[in-house]
C-alpha positions in Angstrom: 4.2 35.2 -122.9 1.2 33.6 -122.9 0.5 30.3 -124.0 -1.4 31.5 -127.6 1.7 33.8 -127.9 3.9 31.5 -128.2 2.3 29.4 -130.1 1.1 32.0 -132.4 5.4 33.5 -132.4 5.9 29.1 -133.1 3.7 29.5 -136.0 5.1 32.7 -137.4 9.1 31.5 -137.1 7.9 28.1 -138.9 6.2 30.0 -141.4 9.5 32.5 -141.8 11.7 29.0 -142.2 9.7 28.1 -145.5 9.9 31.2 -147.0 13.2 31.2 -145.9 14.4 27.9 -148.0 12.1 28.5 -150.1 14.5 32.6 -151.0 17.5 30.3 -150.3 16.8 27.6 -153.3 15.4 30.4 -155.8 18.8 32.0 -155.1 20.9 29.3 -155.5 19.3 28.0 -159.1 19.4 31.9 -160.2 23.4 31.9 -158.9 24.3 28.3 -160.0 22.0 27.0 -163.5 20.5 30.1 -164.8 23.1 32.5 -165.0 26.1 29.7 -166.6 23.2 28.7 -168.7 22.8 32.6 -169.5 26.3 33.3 -170.0 28.4 29.8 -170.7 24.9 28.1 -172.9 23.8 31.1 -174.5 20.0 30.5 -173.3 19.0 34.6 -171.5 16.2 33.2 -171.0 16.9 30.9 -168.0 17.3 34.5 -166.6 14.4 36.0 -167.9 12.2 33.6 -165.8 14.2 32.5 -162.8 15.4 36.4 -162.0 11.5 37.8 -161.2 11.0 34.4 -159.4 13.9 35.0 -157.1 12.8 38.9 -156.4 9.5 38.1 -155.8 10.8 35.0 -152.9 13.3 37.6 -151.5 10.7 39.9 -151.3 8.1 37.6 -149.8 11.1 36.3 -147.8 12.2 40.2 -146.8 8.1 41.2 -145.6 8.3 37.4 -143.7 11.7 38.9 -141.6 9.3 42.0 -140.7 6.9 40.5 -139.5 8.3 38.3 -137.9 10.9 40.5 -135.9 8.3 42.7 -135.2 6.1 40.3 -132.9 9.0 38.8 -130.9 11.9 40.0 -129.9 15.2 39.2 -131.8 18.3 41.1 -131.2 18.8 43.7 -134.1 22.5 41.8 -134.6 20.0 38.5 -135.7 17.9 41.2 -138.0 20.3 42.0 -140.0 22.5 38.6 -139.8 18.9 36.8 -140.9 19.3 40.0 -144.0 22.2 40.0 -145.1 21.8 36.4 -145.0 19.4 36.6 -147.7 22.0 37.9 -150.6 24.9 35.2 -150.1 23.7 31.6 -152.0 23.1 28.8 -148.6 22.4 32.1 -146.1 18.4 31.2 -146.1 20.1 27.5 -145.1 21.9 28.5 -141.9 18.4 31.1 -141.3 16.3 28.0 -141.4 18.6 26.2 -138.5 18.7 29.0 -136.1 15.0 30.1 -136.8 14.6 25.7 -136.0 16.4 26.3 -132.6 14.6 29.5 -131.3 10.9 27.5 -132.4 12.7 24.5 -130.4 13.1 26.8 -127.6 10.0 28.3 -127.5 7.9 24.6 -127.7 9.9 23.9 -124.3 9.6 26.9 -122.9 
């Protein structure tokens, strides 16, 4: 692996970490704030706003996941884990830690 390709992979991992945090945060807001506001508080506008926001964040996450794994040698199980974690509250934060470790390994290599 050349220095420039290693730098590009680290940069891609950094972007993926940011998008993972955004997607995870919007999912938490949707599940733990907007949905209770809708069902318990009678404010359907909460999910009408957060639903599409999270949907766009999720699509961005999937796009970044495709970009990230297509440019690097990710094991299939890691790709599946990152995709499944996007559906689980707090899963994106777990992914962020794993992506950070991989980024640190590339920095030392």
